[in-house]
C-alpha positions as CSV (number, residue, x, y, z in Angstrom):
1,X,0.0,0.0,0.0
2,X,2.9,2.4,0.7
3,X,4.2,2.0,-2.8
4,X,0.8,2.4,-4.4
5,X,-0.2,5.4,-2.3
6,X,3.2,7.1,-2.8
7,X,2.9,6.6,-6.6
8,X,-0.6,8.1,-6.6
9,X,0.5,11.1,-4.6
10,X,3.4,11.8,-6.9
11,X,1.5,11.5,-10.2
12,X,-1.1,13.8,-8.8
13,X,1.7,16.3,-8.2
14,X,2.5,15.9,-11.9
15,X,-1.1,16.3,-13.1
16,X,-1.8,19.4,-11.0
17,X,1.5,21.0,-11.9
18,X,1.0,20.3,-15.6
19,X,-2.5,21.9,-15.6
20,X,-1.2,24.8,-13.6
21,X,1.6,25.7,-16.1
22,X,-0.5,24.9,-19.2
23,X,-3.3,27.3,-18.1
24,X,-0.7,30.1,-17.4
25,X,1.0,29.5,-20.8
26,X,-2.2,29.3,-22.9
27,X,-3.7,32.4,-21.3
28,X,-0.5,34.5,-21.1
29,X,1.2,33.6,-24.3
30,X,-1.6,32.3,-26.6
31,X,-4.0,34.9,-25.1
32,X,-6.8,32.2,-24.9
33,X,-10.0,32.7,-22.9
34,X,-10.9,30.1,-20.3
35,X,-13.0,28.0,-22.7
36,X,-10.3,27.9,-25.4
37,X,-7.8,27.1,-22.7
38,X,-9.8,24.0,-21.8
39,X,-10.0,23.0,-25.4
40,X,-6.2,23.4,-25.8
41,X,-5.7,21.1,-22.8
42,X,-7.6,18.3,-24.5
43,X,-4.6,16.4,-25.8
44,X,-3.3,15.9,-22.3
45,X,-6.8,15.1,-20.9
46,X,-7.7,12.7,-23.8
47,X,-4.4,10.8,-23.3
48,X,-5.1,10.4,-19.6
49,X,-8.6,9.0,-20.4
50,X,-7.6,6.7,-23.3
51,X,-4.7,5.1,-21.6
52,X,-6.2,4.8,-18.2
53,X,-9.1,2.9,-19.8
54,X,-6.8,0.8,-22.0
55,X,-4.2,-0.2,-19.4
56,X,-6.3,-2.7,-17.5
57,X,-7.0,-4.6,-20.7
58,X,-3.3,-5.2,-21.1
59,X,-3.0,-7.0,-17.8
60,X,-2.2,-10.6,-18.6
61,X,0.1,-9.7,-21.5
62,X,2.3,-7.5,-19.2
63,X,2.4,-7.2,-15.4
64,X,1.4,-4.1,-13.4
65,X,5.0,-3.4,-12.7
66,X,6.1,-3.5,-16.4
67,X,3.1,-1.5,-17.6
68,X,3.6,1.2,-15.0
69,X,7.4,1.3,-15.8
70,X,6.6,1.8,-19.5
71,X,4.1,4.5,-18.6
72,X,6.8,6.3,-16.5
73,X,9.3,6.2,-19.4
74,X,6.7,7.4,-21.9
75,X,5.9,10.4,-19.7
76,X,9.6,11.2,-19.1
77,X,10.0,11.3,-22.9
78,X,7.0,13.7,-23.1
79,X,8.6,16.0,-20.5
80,X,11.9,16.0,-22.3
81,X,10.2,16.9,-25.5
82,X,8.1,19.7,-23.9
83,X,11.2,21.2,-22.2
84,X,12.3,22.4,-25.6
85,X,8.8,23.3,-27.0
86,X,7.5,26.2,-24.9
87,X,8.4,29.4,-26.8
88,X,6.7,32.6,-27.9
89,X,6.4,31.4,-31.5
90,X,5.2,27.8,-30.8
91,X,1.8,26.8,-32.0
92,X,-0.6,24.5,-30.2
93,X,0.1,21.8,-32.8
94,X,3.7,21.8,-31.8
95,X,2.8,21.0,-28.2
96,X,0.4,18.2,-28.9
97,X,3.0,15.3,-29.2
98,X,4.7,16.1,-25.9
99,X,1.4,16.6,-24.1
100,X,-0.1,13.4,-25.4
101,X,3.0,11.4,-24.4
102,X,3.0,12.9,-20.9
103,X,-0.7,12.2,-20.5
104,X,-0.6,8.7,-21.9
105,X,2.2,7.6,-19.5
106,X,0.4,9.0,-16.5
107,X,-2.8,7.2,-17.7
108,X,-1.1,3.8,-17.2
109,X,-0.2,4.8,-13.6
110,X,-3.7,6.1,-12.8
111,X,-5.4,2.9,-13.8
112,X,-3.0,0.4,-12.2
113,X,-1.6,2.1,-9.0
114,X,-4.9,1.5,-7.1
115,X,-4.5,-2.3,-7.7
116,X,-0.9,-2.1,-6.4
117,X,-2.1,-0.1,-3.3
118,X,-5.0,-2.4,-2.4
119,X,-4.1,-5.9,-3.4
120,X,-2.5,-6.8,-0.1
121,X,-5.2,-5.2,2.1
122,X,-7.8,-7.4,3.7
123,X,-11.4,-6.8,2.6
124,X,-12.4,-5.4,6.0
125,X,-9.6,-2.8,5.9
126,X,-10.0,-1.6,2.3
127,X,-12.4,1.3,3.2
128,X,-9.7,2.8,5.5
129,X,-7.0,2.1,3.0
130,X,-9.0,3.8,0.3
131,X,-9.5,6.8,2.5
132,X,-5.7,7.1,3.1
133,X,-5.1,6.8,-0.6
134,X,-7.7,9.5,-1.5
135,X,-6.1,11.8,1.1
136,X,-2.7,11.3,-0.6
137,X,-4.2,12.1,-4.0
138,X,-5.7,15.3,-2.7
139,X,-2.4,16.2,-1.0
140,X,-0.6,15.5,-4.2
141,X,-2.8,17.9,-6.1
142,X,-2.3,20.7,-3.6
143,X,1.5,20.1,-3.5
144,X,1.6,20.0,-7.3
145,X,0.3,23.5,-7.6
146,X,2.5,24.9,-4.8
147,X,5.7,23.2,-5.8
148,X,5.4,23.8,-9.6
149,X,4.4,27.4,-8.9
150,X,7.7,27.9,-7.0
151,X,9.7,26.2,-9.7
152,X,8.1,28.4,-12.3
153,X,9.0,31.6,-10.4
154,X,12.6,30.4,-9.9
155,X,12.7,29.5,-13.6
156,X,11.5,33.0,-14.6
157,X,14.1,34.6,-12.4
158,X,16.8,32.4,-13.9
159,X,15.6,33.2,-17.4
160,X,15.7,36.9,-16.6
161,X,19.4,36.5,-15.6
162,X,20.2,34.6,-18.7
163,X,18.3,37.2,-20.9
164,X,20.0,40.1,-19.3
165,X,23.5,38.5,-19.6
166,X,22.7,37.9,-23.3
167,X,21.1,41.3,-24.3
168,X,22.1,43.7,-21.6
169,X,25.3,42.5,-20.0
170,X,26.0,45.9,-18.5
171,X,23.1,45.4,-16.2
172,X,23.9,41.9,-15.0
173,X,24.4,42.9,-11.4
174,X,21.7,45.6,-11.3
175,X,18.8,44.2,-9.1
176,X,16.6,47.2,-9.9
177,X,16.9,46.4,-13.6
178,X,16.2,42.8,-13.0
179,X,13.0,43.8,-11.1
180,X,11.9,46.1,-14.0
181,X,12.4,43.3,-16.5
182,X,10.3,41.0,-14.3
183,X,7.5,43.6,-14.0
184,X,7.6,44.1,-17.7
185,X,7.6,40.4,-18.5
186,X,4.2,40.1,-16.6
187,X,2.7,42.3,-19.4
188,X,3.0,39.7,-22.1
189,X,-0.3,40.9,-23.7
190,X,1.4,44.1,-24.7
191,X,4.3,42.4,-26.6
192,X,2.8,43.1,-30.0
193,X,4.9,45.7,-31.8
194,X,7.8,45.5,-29.5
195,X,11.4,45.4,-30.8
196,X,13.2,42.2,-31.3
197,X,15.3,42.5,-28.1
198,X,12.2,42.7,-25.9
199,X,10.6,39.8,-27.7
200,X,13.8,37.7,-27.5
201,X,14.2,38.5,-23.9
202,X,10.6,37.3,-23.1
203,X,11.2,34.2,-25.2
204,X,14.3,33.3,-23.2
205,X,12.5,33.8,-19.9
206,X,9.5,31.6,-21.0
207,X,11.8,28.9,-22.3
208,X,13.9,28.9,-19.1
209,X,10.8,28.8,-16.8
210,X,8.9,26.1,-18.7
211,X,12.1,24.0,-19.2
212,X,12.7,24.1,-15.4
213,X,9.2,22.9,-14.7
214,X,9.4,20.1,-17.2
215,X,12.7,18.9,-15.8
216,X,11.3,18.9,-12.3
217,X,8.3,16.8,-13.5
218,X,10.7,14.4,-15.2
219,X,12.6,14.0,-11.9
220,X,9.4,13.3,-10.1
221,X,8.6,10.7,-12.8
222,X,12.0,9.2,-12.2
223,X,11.2,8.8,-8.5
224,X,7.9,7.1,-9.6
225,X,9.9,4.8,-11.9
226,X,12.2,3.8,-9.0
227,X,9.2,3.1,-6.8
228,X,7.5,1.1,-9.6
229,X,10.6,-1.1,-10.0
230,X,10.3,-2.0,-6.3
231,X,6.8,-3.6,-6.9
232,X,7.0,-7.3,-6.3
233,X,5.8,-9.4,-9.3
234,X,2.6,-10.9,-7.9
235,X,-0.7,-11.8,-9.3
236,X,-2.4,-8.5,-8.5
237,X,-6.2,-8.7,-9.1
238,X,-7.9,-5.8,-10.9
239,X,-10.2,-3.9,-8.6
């Protein structure tokens, strides 16, 4: 149960963190309204749905351990692809492959981690165990927003330093100038018509921030993979 509950907590961190940064990116960079933002998130959501439904049907051909490990690897590949994709000039179509891979891998874990968490629990204790697991999922969602939010801010600050070192090296140690760049960066909706230096600076900041987020998500997936490899090969019944 410890392994299953830990995996569920961690992948909820990933799901919540992914939705958090996607909404910010779609609304800040693509200037989408809430409805269109939801539509733009469909590749990730559909992958979660399709593969969480498909995964149990594969039991028998492959074990829970192998399927979940495959899902981790697929999601890590998705994160690595996305770490290079978030730019000012990217289109939604350019993000779809990475989002679909990330969601499909997590879909495997969503469907199978409950089996792993509950198969050793006696029938009379499964209500209590389910409550603990549900609490872990809720905690994971809350932590995902908080942790990824912090990583995003740190990524923005790192991107500002990189951009200033590239386009305004004379201001590298000027904290006031750094703050002014940060304040200006928050006004992405006024980027139209700005000169190339301003646009390139914003592009570097966005790339740095989103790449930091994707790398942290990949690390969390790596932890899930390690936990998955500790699952003992047993005849786990689908629940």
